[in-house]
C-alpha positions as semicolon CSV with decimal commas, in nm:
position;residue;x (nm);y (nm);z (nm)
1;M;14,621;-1,691;-16,691
2;K;14,719;-2,074;-16,643
3;A;15,016;-2,226;-16,492
4;V;15,164;-2,558;-16,417
5;M;15,449;-2,642;-16,232
6;L;15,589;-2,985;-16,246
7;M;15,811;-3,059;-15,961
8;F;16,008;-3,343;-15,904
9;D;16,220;-3,408;-15,535
10;T;16,616;-3,490;-15,548
11;L;16,643;-3,418;-15,910
12;T;17,027;-3,390;-15,996
13;R;17,080;-3,245;-16,314
14;N;17,427;-3,433;-16,405
15;H;17,206;-3,720;-16,463
16;L;16,980;-3,524;-16,720
17;A;17,067;-3,565;-17,113
18;P;17,016;-3,167;-17,175
19;Y;17,290;-3,101;-16,871
20;G;17,514;-3,378;-17,002
21;G;17,384;-3,626;-16,865
22;D;17,372;-4,009;-16,933
23;A;17,058;-4,116;-16,804
24;I;16,763;-4,213;-17,082
25;T;16,581;-3,878;-17,078
26;P;16,439;-3,830;-17,425
27;N;16,168;-3,581;-17,313
28;F;16,370;-3,356;-17,084
29;T;16,567;-3,316;-17,417
30;R;16,233;-3,218;-17,562
31;L;16,144;-3,017;-17,309
32;A;16,472;-2,810;-17,335
33;R;16,405;-2,816;-17,709
34;E;16,059;-2,628;-17,652
35;S;16,135;-2,410;-17,289
36;V;16,389;-2,164;-17,136
37;Q;16,676;-2,396;-16,960
38;F;16,854;-2,213;-16,722
39;D;17,229;-2,282;-16,617
40;N;17,282;-2,101;-16,326
41;F;16,972;-2,185;-16,089
42;Y;17,062;-2,266;-15,727
43;V;16,901;-2,403;-15,408
44;G;16,812;-2,176;-15,145
45;S;16,749;-2,348;-14,821
46;M;16,721;-2,686;-14,774
47;P;16,638;-2,983;-14,764
48;C;16,258;-3,046;-14,831
49;M;16,019;-2,838;-14,648
50;P;16,271;-2,528;-14,596
51;A;16,290;-2,524;-14,991
52;R;15,877;-2,541;-14,992
53;R;15,881;-2,239;-14,736
54;E;16,058;-2,035;-14,979
55;M;15,844;-2,140;-15,246
56;H;15,554;-2,006;-15,050
57;T;15,759;-1,677;-14,905
58;G;16,004;-1,604;-15,195
59;R;16,268;-1,550;-14,885
60;Y;16,573;-1,734;-14,730
61;N;16,469;-2,000;-14,446
62;F;16,782;-2,079;-14,340
63;L;16,928;-1,769;-14,199
64;H;16,631;-1,782;-13,926
65;R;16,493;-2,151;-13,868
66;S;16,527;-2,548;-13,974
67;W;16,264;-2,775;-14,070
68;G;15,931;-2,621;-13,993
69;P;15,592;-2,532;-14,099
70;L;15,485;-2,237;-14,237
71;E;15,444;-1,936;-13,961
72;P;15,135;-1,739;-13,876
73;F;15,295;-1,434;-14,012
74;D;15,444;-1,569;-14,326
75;F;15,319;-1,454;-14,656
76;S;15,184;-1,743;-14,902
77;T;15,218;-1,690;-15,298
78;F;14,969;-1,969;-15,300
79;Q;14,729;-1,795;-15,093
80;A;14,811;-1,469;-15,251
81;L;14,648;-1,631;-15,583
82;K;14,403;-1,754;-15,413
83;Q;14,248;-1,440;-15,243
84;A;14,318;-1,267;-15,596
85;G;14,086;-1,521;-15,765
86;V;14,330;-1,775;-15,909
87;H;14,222;-2,142;-15,816
88;T;14,571;-2,283;-15,653
89;H;14,581;-2,667;-15,670
90;M;14,836;-2,915;-15,550
91;V;14,875;-3,305;-15,635
92;T;15,164;-3,483;-15,437
93;D;15,300;-3,759;-15,288
94;H;15,496;-3,584;-15,053
95;K;15,413;-3,725;-14,719
96;H;15,606;-3,424;-14,537
97;Y;15,300;-3,228;-14,597
98;W;15,117;-3,437;-14,382
99;R;15,334;-3,453;-14,087
100;D;15,411;-3,220;-13,772
101;G;15,686;-2,989;-13,969
102;G;15,501;-2,934;-14,292
103;A;15,116;-2,930;-14,176
104;T;15,050;-2,613;-14,255
105;Y;15,208;-2,532;-14,638
106;H;14,856;-2,738;-14,825
107;T;14,590;-2,564;-14,634
108;R;14,726;-2,266;-14,844
109;Y;14,552;-2,387;-15,163
110;S;14,233;-2,351;-15,282
111;T;14,236;-2,739;-15,295
112;F;14,481;-3,029;-15,264
113;E;14,507;-3,427;-15,321
114;F;14,756;-3,650;-15,160
115;I;14,886;-3,939;-15,283
116;R;14,979;-4,225;-15,044
117;G;15,267;-4,445;-14,983
118;Q;15,624;-4,252;-15,025
119;E;15,892;-4,338;-14,828
120;G;15,749;-4,544;-14,516
121;D;15,460;-4,292;-14,498
122;C;15,212;-4,430;-14,213
123;W;14,958;-4,560;-14,472
124;K;14,932;-4,917;-14,446
125;G;14,823;-5,033;-14,123
126;Q;14,987;-5,361;-14,058
127;V;15,078;-5,513;-13,746
128;E;15,353;-5,813;-13,818
129;K;15,602;-5,618;-13,960
130;P;15,870;-5,750;-14,239
131;A;16,235;-5,790;-14,173
132;I;16,450;-5,559;-14,308
133;N;16,835;-5,564;-14,408
134;W;17,009;-5,233;-14,313
135;Q;17,431;-5,231;-14,322
136;G;17,463;-4,860;-14,193
137;M;17,577;-4,837;-13,848
138;E;17,434;-4,520;-13,742
139;D;17,350;-4,410;-13,378
140;K;17,070;-4,583;-13,217
141;E;16,832;-4,302;-13,223
142;T;16,878;-4,222;-13,639
143;L;16,856;-4,640;-13,670
144;R;16,519;-4,663;-13,501
145;R;16,412;-4,373;-13,719
146;R;16,561;-4,541;-14,054
147;S;16,440;-4,862;-13,992
148;G;16,061;-4,739;-13,894
149;R;16,051;-4,627;-14,246
150;M;16,244;-4,891;-14,397
151;T;15,956;-5,152;-14,246
152;Q;15,680;-4,931;-14,361
153;D;15,821;-4,885;-14,674
154;L;15,827;-5,280;-14,712
155;I;15,416;-5,281;-14,633
156;N;15,349;-5,033;-14,872
157;R;15,519;-5,153;-15,172
158;A;15,297;-5,462;-15,100
159;A;14,984;-5,241;-15,194
160;M;15,157;-5,140;-15,511
161;P;15,201;-5,460;-15,698
162;T;15,201;-5,325;-16,056
163;Q;15,281;-4,932;-16,203
164;E;14,915;-4,857;-16,172
165;E;14,966;-4,877;-15,829
166;H;15,263;-4,702;-15,808
167;F;15,257;-4,346;-15,604
168;T;15,431;-4,135;-15,926
169;H;15,153;-4,270;-16,171
170;R;14,900;-4,180;-15,931
171;T;15,027;-3,830;-15,880
172;I;15,070;-3,745;-16,259
173;S;14,731;-3,931;-16,327
174;A;14,570;-3,672;-16,058
175;G;14,741;-3,364;-16,213
176;I;14,602;-3,482;-16,552
177;E;14,247;-3,526;-16,454
178;F;14,277;-3,158;-16,302
179;L;14,386;-3,037;-16,628
180;E;14,115;-3,241;-16,816
181;T;13,850;-3,074;-16,582
182;N;13,971;-2,776;-16,608
183;Q;14,075;-2,734;-16,987
184;H;13,812;-2,465;-17,081
185;Q;13,892;-2,246;-16,732
186;D;14,096;-1,915;-16,690
187;N;14,274;-1,845;-16,391
188;W;14,422;-2,138;-16,212
189;F;14,751;-2,265;-16,093
190;L;14,846;-2,638;-16,086
191;Q;15,113;-2,793;-15,866
192;I;15,201;-3,152;-15,974
193;E;15,443;-3,241;-15,735
194;C;15,627;-3,548;-15,700
195;F;15,851;-3,734;-15,412
196;D;16,054;-3,948;-15,720
197;P;16,317;-3,947;-15,776
198;H;16,402;-3,936;-15,418
199;E;16,506;-4,232;-15,238
200;P;16,411;-4,526;-15,138
201;F;16,443;-4,583;-15,508
202;F;16,112;-4,833;-15,518
203;V;16,144;-4,840;-15,969
204;P;15,906;-5,048;-16,168
205;E;16,085;-5,328;-16,362
206;K;15,988;-5,138;-16,684
207;Y;16,258;-4,885;-16,625
208;L;16,508;-5,156;-16,439
209;V;16,596;-5,350;-16,738
210;Q;16,676;-5,020;-16,966
211;Y;16,985;-5,011;-16,708
212;G;17,048;-5,416;-16,686
213;C;16,853;-5,402;-16,355
214;T;16,643;-5,649;-16,161
215;P;16,447;-5,510;-15,853
216;D;16,593;-5,740;-15,650
217;E;16,940;-5,604;-15,658
218;F;16,891;-5,310;-15,432
219;D;16,625;-5,191;-15,178
220;G;16,639;-4,846;-15,286
221;W;16,759;-4,719;-14,950
222;V;17,094;-4,500;-14,967
223;P;17,280;-4,426;-14,650
224;Y;17,399;-4,062;-14,625
225;Y;17,760;-4,162;-14,570
226;C;18,115;-4,131;-14,726
227;G;18,218;-4,434;-14,946
228;A;17,908;-4,588;-14,938
229;P;17,732;-4,846;-15,023
230;G;18,125;-4,892;-15,187
231;G;18,241;-5,123;-15,412
232;K;18,077;-5,333;-15,664
233;D;17,767;-5,177;-15,539
234;D;17,814;-4,776;-15,601
235;D;17,719;-4,865;-15,999
236;K;17,381;-5,065;-15,917
237;V;17,257;-4,780;-15,703
238;R;17,337;-4,510;-15,968
239;K;17,201;-4,703;-16,199
240;F;16,836;-4,733;-15,983
241;Y;16,858;-4,393;-15,953
242;Q;16,864;-4,317;-16,325
243;A;16,618;-4,557;-16,383
244;L;16,367;-4,397;-16,142
245;I;16,490;-4,045;-16,336
246;T;16,389;-4,217;-16,651
247;M;16,079;-4,294;-16,489
248;C;16,023;-3,919;-16,404
249;D;16,106;-3,824;-16,780
250;D;15,813;-4,099;-16,894
251;Y;15,546;-3,894;-16,647
252;L;15,713;-3,545;-16,751
253;G;15,620;-3,670;-17,127
254;Q;15,272;-3,746;-17,049
255;V;15,204;-3,384;-16,881
256;M;15,385;-3,205;-17,171
257;D;15,129;-3,462;-17,428
258;K;14,863;-3,402;-17,201
259;L;14,862;-3,006;-17,216
260;K;14,904;-3,002;-17,580
261;A;14,607;-3,226;-17,676
262;L;14,415;-3,008;-17,469
263;N;14,539;-2,690;-17,639
264;L;14,698;-2,580;-17,307
265;W;15,071;-2,576;-17,430
266;E;15,083;-2,225;-17,639
267;D;14,895;-2,038;-17,330
268;T;14,989;-2,187;-17,028
269;L;15,327;-2,131;-16,790
270;F;15,491;-2,409;-16,747
271;I;15,788;-2,450;-16,473
272;V;15,983;-2,788;-16,402
273;C;16,187;-2,744;-16,117
274;T;16,335;-2,939;-15,773
275;D;16,422;-2,878;-15,448
276;H;16,784;-2,974;-15,430
277;G;16,996;-3,288;-15,604
278;F;17,185;-3,567;-15,452
279;L;17,485;-3,678;-15,437
280;L;17,605;-4,048;-15,575
281;G;17,943;-4,114;-15,474
282;E;18,098;-3,788;-15,629
283;H;18,349;-3,615;-15,398
284;Q;18,287;-3,972;-15,231
285;W;17,985;-3,842;-15,104
286;W;17,632;-4,026;-15,072
287;G;17,313;-3,815;-14,977
288;K;17,295;-3,511;-14,898
289;N;17,254;-3,268;-14,535
290;I;17,601;-3,378;-14,386
291;M;17,876;-3,253;-14,627
292;P;17,962;-2,928;-14,742
293;V;17,658;-2,824;-15,044
294;Y;17,864;-2,913;-15,352
295;N;17,722;-2,832;-15,692
296;E;17,580;-3,133;-15,764
297;I;17,326;-3,054;-15,479
298;A;17,300;-2,664;-15,505
299;N;17,301;-2,623;-15,913
300;T;16,958;-2,786;-16,011
301;P;16,780;-2,797;-16,323
302;F;16,520;-2,574;-16,402
303;F;16,297;-2,519;-16,744
304;I;16,031;-2,230;-16,783
305;R;15,796;-2,193;-17,083
306;D;15,629;-1,874;-17,040
307;P;15,384;-1,800;-17,341
308;R;15,423;-1,421;-17,345
309;C;15,729;-1,464;-17,481
310;Q;15,893;-1,654;-17,808
311;A;16,199;-1,765;-17,631
312;E;16,218;-2,163;-17,645
313;G;16,500;-2,396;-17,723
314;V;16,764;-2,135;-17,559
315;R;16,970;-2,133;-17,250
316;R;17,015;-1,889;-17,042
317;S;17,316;-1,797;-16,768
318;A;17,119;-1,566;-16,558
319;L;17,196;-1,635;-16,204
320;A;16,850;-1,744;-16,013
321;Q;16,731;-1,939;-15,769
322;T;16,440;-2,112;-15,535
323;V;16,318;-1,770;-15,395
324;D;16,231;-1,645;-15,754
325;I;15,965;-1,900;-15,825
326;P;15,715;-1,713;-15,615
327;A;15,794;-1,377;-15,726
328;T;15,772;-1,532;-16,082
329;L;15,422;-1,658;-16,040
330;L;15,302;-1,402;-15,883
331;E;15,424;-1,144;-16,163
332;Y;15,247;-1,356;-16,418
333;F;14,888;-1,364;-16,276
334;D;14,940;-0,944;-16,201
335;V;14,938;-1,009;-15,813
336;P;15,163;-0,763;-15,621
337;R;15,437;-0,866;-15,460
338;P;15,459;-0,819;-15,066
339;P;15,784;-0,590;-14,905
340;S;15,885;-0,892;-14,753
341;M;15,969;-1,095;-15,080
342;T;16,312;-1,082;-15,179
343;G;16,311;-1,344;-15,481
344;K;16,284;-1,148;-15,829
345;P;16,052;-1,234;-16,138
346;L;16,265;-1,410;-16,409
347;L;16,104;-1,272;-16,672
348;P;16,380;-1,032;-16,757
349;A;16,586;-1,334;-16,778
350;V;16,363;-1,563;-16,984
351;E;16,342;-1,289;-17,244
352;N;16,681;-1,186;-17,311
353;D;16,920;-1,358;-17,053
354;T;16,881;-0,991;-16,816
355;P;17,051;-1,043;-16,475
356;I;16,818;-1,033;-16,179
357;R;17,075;-1,064;-15,944
358;D;17,441;-1,067;-15,860
359;Y;17,494;-1,320;-15,603
360;A;17,273;-1,644;-15,475
361;M;17,302;-1,743;-15,103
362;F;17,238;-2,085;-14,970
363;G;17,282;-2,345;-14,736
364;Y;17,136;-2,552;-14,414
365;F;17,036;-2,417;-14,083
366;G;17,351;-2,478;-13,866
367;G;17,554;-2,547;-14,191
368;H;17,773;-2,334;-14,380
369;I;17,673;-1,990;-14,523
370;N;17,754;-2,034;-14,934
371;I;17,761;-1,767;-15,187
372;T;17,763;-1,790;-15,567
373;D;17,781;-1,549;-15,829
374;G;17,778;-1,866;-16,079
375;D;18,195;-1,800;-16,174
376;Y;18,273;-1,895;-15,817
377;V;18,124;-2,049;-15,467
378;Y;18,239;-1,962;-15,169
379;M;18,178;-2,180;-14,847
380;R;18,212;-2,020;-14,537
381;C;18,236;-2,213;-14,186
382;P;18,160;-2,084;-13,824
383;R;18,453;-1,919;-13,679
384;E;18,421;-2,134;-13,367
385;E;18,406;-2,496;-13,337
386;V;18,167;-2,500;-13,059
387;K;17,799;-2,521;-13,166
388;G;17,637;-2,285;-12,946
389;N;17,500;-1,925;-13,038
390;L;17,247;-2,087;-13,243
391;Y;16,876;-2,032;-13,248
392;E;16,578;-2,106;-13,412
393;Y;16,318;-1,842;-13,441
394;T;15,950;-1,980;-13,470
395;L;15,622;-1,966;-13,348
396;M;15,578;-2,319;-13,475
397;P;15,830;-2,546;-13,272
398;T;15,800;-2,850;-13,491
399;R;16,000;-3,028;-13,699
400;I;15,985;-3,324;-13,968
401;D;15,813;-3,570;-13,770
402;S;15,768;-3,434;-13,406
403;M;15,722;-3,177;-13,203
404;F;16,000;-2,958;-13,029
405;K;16,082;-3,174;-12,655
406;V;15,965;-3,012;-12,374
407;S;16,330;-3,005;-12,268
408;E;16,388;-2,736;-12,567
409;L;16,121;-2,550;-12,449
410;Q;16,230;-2,493;-12,109
411;N;16,513;-2,214;-12,211
412;I;16,315;-2,015;-12,441
413;N;16,331;-1,616;-12,490
414;I;16,091;-1,342;-12,678
415;H;16,256;-1,188;-12,954
416;P;16,092;-0,872;-13,090
417;G;16,103;-1,044;-13,424
418;F;16,252;-0,964;-13,782
419;D;16,135;-0,742;-14,075
420;F;15,909;-1,046;-14,225
421;T;15,698;-1,134;-13,919
422;Q;15,473;-0,834;-13,914
423;G;15,528;-0,693;-13,572
424;A;15,470;-1,090;-13,421
425;Q;15,733;-1,141;-13,145
426;V;15,864;-1,487;-13,214
427;M;16,047;-1,782;-12,964
428;Q;16,437;-1,774;-12,965
429;I;16,521;-2,161;-12,882
430;P;16,862;-2,249;-12,833
431;A;16,912;-2,502;-13,164
432;T;16,990;-2,833;-13,101
433;Y;17,109;-2,987;-13,390
434;S;17,403;-3,242;-13,426
435;Y;17,452;-3,397;-13,695
436;L;17,590;-3,065;-13,873
437;N;17,952;-2,937;-13,839
438;P;18,071;-2,722;-14,114
439;W;18,367;-2,589;-13,895
440;R;18,520;-2,993;-14,000
441;F;18,538;-2,899;-14,341
442;G;18,625;-2,527;-14,325
443;D;18,602;-2,267;-14,559
444;K;18,588;-2,338;-14,963
445;L;18,618;-2,139;-15,257
446;F;18,599;-2,286;-15,647
447;D;18,646;-2,126;-15,939
448;L;18,327;-2,290;-16,142
449;K;18,481;-2,221;-16,499
450;S;18,802;-2,394;-16,445
451;D;18,660;-2,630;-16,213
452;P;18,307;-2,743;-16,251
453;Q;18,337;-3,070;-16,087
454;Q;18,457;-2,850;-15,749
455;M;18,783;-3,071;-15,688
456;C;19,052;-2,831;-15,665
457;P;18,973;-2,589;-15,332
458;L;19,126;-2,233;-15,404
459;H;19,367;-2,041;-15,168
460;D;19,313;-1,695;-15,258
461;S;19,246;-1,444;-14,958
462;E;19,158;-1,143;-15,167
463;R;18,878;-1,288;-15,362
464;T;18,737;-1,473;-15,035
465;F;18,733;-1,150;-14,863
466;H;18,537;-1,024;-15,131
467;Y;18,261;-1,258;-15,133
468;A;18,254;-1,281;-14,753
469;R;18,168;-0,894;-14,802
470;A;17,893;-0,978;-15,032
471;M;17,742;-1,257;-14,812
472;K;17,693;-0,966;-14,512
473;G;17,504;-0,748;-14,704
474;L;17,264;-1,051;-14,851
475;M;17,273;-1,128;-14,488
476;Q;17,180;-0,763;-14,397
477;L;16,931;-0,747;-14,703
478;H;16,741;-1,079;-14,507
479;D;16,777;-0,901;-14,188
480;S;16,928;-1,209;-14,016
481;P;16,971;-1,271;-13,636
482;H;17,236;-1,077;-13,506
483;E;17,432;-1,370;-13,355
484;L;17,502;-1,505;-13,702
485;Y;17,737;-1,217;-13,771
486;S;17,950;-1,324;-13,472
487;R;17,924;-1,682;-13,564
488;F;18,109;-1,615;-13,896
489;E;18,282;-1,351;-13,796
490;L;18,139;-1,103;-14,032
491;D;18,072;-0,824;-13,756
492;R;18,426;-0,774;-13,785
493;L;18,530;-0,852;-14,145
494;T;18,910;-0,762;-14,187
495;P;19,152;-0,947;-14,405
496;E;19,385;-1,015;-14,072
497;R;19,093;-1,168;-13,881
498;E;19,069;-1,389;-14,210
499;Q;19,450;-1,450;-14,203
500;T;19,422;-1,530;-13,797
501;F;19,115;-1,751;-13,899
502;V;19,355;-1,934;-14,160
503;E;19,635;-1,993;-13,915
504;L;19,426;-2,138;-13,661
505;R;19,309;-2,421;-13,860
506;T;19,633;-2,588;-13,808
507;R;19,692;-2,511;-13,443
508;E;19,826;-2,765;-13,190
509;T;19,593;-2,914;-12,916
510;R;19,699;-3,050;-12,539
511;W;19,555;-3,338;-12,383
512;K;19,652;-3,386;-12,011
513;G;19,917;-3,203;-12,021
514;K;20,074;-3,374;-12,326
515;V;20,095;-3,215;-12,671
516;Y;19,952;-3,374;-12,957
517;Q;19,952;-3,271;-13,338
518;Y;19,703;-3,371;-13,544
519;E;19,750;-3,456;-13,966
520;H;19,405;-3,250;-13,965
521;H;19,148;-3,114;-13,764
522;G;18,905;-3,410;-13,843
523;V;19,158;-3,635;-13,624
524;E;19,131;-3,435;-13,332
525;E;18,721;-3,460;-13,381
526;A;18,749;-3,814;-13,404
527;L;18,990;-3,879;-13,091
528;R;18,745;-3,656;-12,893
529;F;18,457;-3,890;-12,987
530;V;18,637;-4,212;-12,926
531;L;18,740;-4,068;-12,596
532;S;18,396;-3,970;-12,511
533;V;18,236;-4,346;-12,612
534;A;18,557;-4,499;-12,403
535;K;18,456;-4,280;-12,085
536;E;18,087;-4,403;-12,150
537;Q;18,234;-4,797;-12,137
538;G;18,411;-4,719;-11,841
539;L;18,778;-4,659;-12,017
540;S;18,990;-4,407;-11,919
541;Q;19,163;-4,163;-12,156
542;E;19,504;-4,271;-12,038
543;E;19,459;-4,651;-12,122
544;I;19,341;-4,576;-12,459
545;M;19,578;-4,331;-12,507
546;K;19,870;-4,519;-12,405
547;H;20,008;-4,634;-12,707
548;F;20,105;-4,267;-12,817
549;P;20,393;-4,054;-12,666
550;A;20,359;-3,669;-12,598
551;E;20,442;-3,494;-12,922
552;H;20,341;-3,789;-13,167
553;L;20,160;-3,668;-13,461
554;L;19,808;-3,840;-13,476
555;A;19,700;-3,951;-13,818
556;E;19,384;-4,132;-13,970
557;M;19,523;-4,468;-13,923
558;D;19,571;-4,422;-13,496
559;I;19,244;-4,351;-13,452
560;F;19,116;-4,675;-13,618
561;T;19,421;-4,844;-13,429
562;L;19,246;-4,697;-13,091
563;I;18,911;-4,854;-13,186
564;D;19,060;-5,189;-13,275
565;S;19,267;-5,208;-12,938
566;G;18,966;-5,064;-12,714
567;F;18,644;-5,213;-12,846
568;T;18,456;-5,475;-13,019
569;G;18,163;-5,661;-13,138
570;D;17,852;-5,355;-13,299
571;L;17,998;-5,109;-13,052
572;H;18,387;-5,141;-13,276
573;K;18,154;-5,125;-13,631
574;A;17,939;-4,845;-13,468
575;L;18,277;-4,638;-13,400
576;V;18,442;-4,703;-13,738
577;Y;18,139;-4,625;-13,953
578;Q;18,102;-4,288;-13,686
579;T;18,499;-4,237;-13,725
580;R;18,500;-4,229;-14,097
581;L;18,276;-3,940;-14,120
582;L;18,454;-3,716;-13,864
583;L;18,768;-3,784;-14,078
584;R;18,620;-3,617;-14,376
585;T;18,722;-3,293;-14,449
586;E;18,631;-3,253;-14,791
């Protein structure tokens, strides 16, 4: 038995021709003709490493932990295959595998090969740093991290003057080398994992010219923001992304051609997938992570060719998601699934579209809990605005590129563990995440059949209650931490309490004995932010608010008036930048 999984990072399906997109993707079209294409394939946990933990364990990550390594108690599909005599090999340029928050994943494979240079990877050493030009106005810590990546990215790009040196070319070439070396062998699994088309969009010129672009028109870095980069640049950013997709399509074709040339096509399981999508102006948002998980992010492309059945050139509507990939691989190689794995093998859906699940749940740690049955998507926010009562459960206190701060570890508790920790106790660490605020966006319900672009949220209390009950059932199946039930008020779920929450979203808020009303709750949050900065600058709240009498209905433009009247220079720009984010409630 042989299997190949070709994985692209941040591959948004609405740009691919088989899904109705207008990017130049002839090989994805060819793949759709020769495989099974899924229409209702969803993410589970996001972003990068949370999704990869699911690909090892076959269960959700985001309910218990944010970004982090595999845990000592975690089941790893690729290690289980290795122990069963299947040689597992990974080639990747995904830099997060060799950072603090991902350093235990690659060692579960029999062998692995890293390709260096992606997204500011600390690769080429150069003391003198090139100048960068960044228009974003994030907080100082975010800007520090981003500017470091951008600087290193410029240094790395200088080491890749031709397409042959490009990291994606080297990654695909390494995967093809494995195929050529092992074409006559049996019992192997190959994972070819490309970081592209993830930003920054570093695109060889031959693909840019197909979209009327040149390399000097855009540096490839997309701010995660609302309404950015803005104006005439929007279309250029999309074209760079699509050019990168066209490059990925080219390399997809090379892998397909090599499998056929080596007589592996007919007897090798072939999966093409991604971890999540990306917003490029849809819903007036750019990026991921900071906004509701719209389907451009959550509903991902998925293709599978299973040599055990003759299905090809067909589409499947069965609901599936990332946690089903490891279950599918174990079933294919006839390796038992552990009790902790909640994902399901996809073979019944591949063969004849037999449903394998009723619901899919997905999200970010600390964000909305989202659920879909393929017909509707329901996004549920916490029932209180306060960000407390949220904990990380881990024995591996590292995140993307750092250990947890010592201050974060000074108030831990030891938790008895969960049904998947094999009896191991875990640290319960108060969460310190601050960039996610699902409260601001509230609950959202979308009818995907009549509103596939998710432009018109529904107000349907009966249907909302139905999905909330289904959500609670899935959380129980995944042994969710008990505080999440109270955080999302699923422990006292009644139609009456749901209606009370809706009414509270329109409440009045008192300040200094005066009663202000707000155009919407985003205005209230933005006001609190501006007042907190004013206090840091030695400005009194009375001085800032003197423009508005009691009972005044504060609108979005009033917040910008406050900023204009009280702040100047870089601080003024940064406040405008952050306020625009806080005012977004959709």
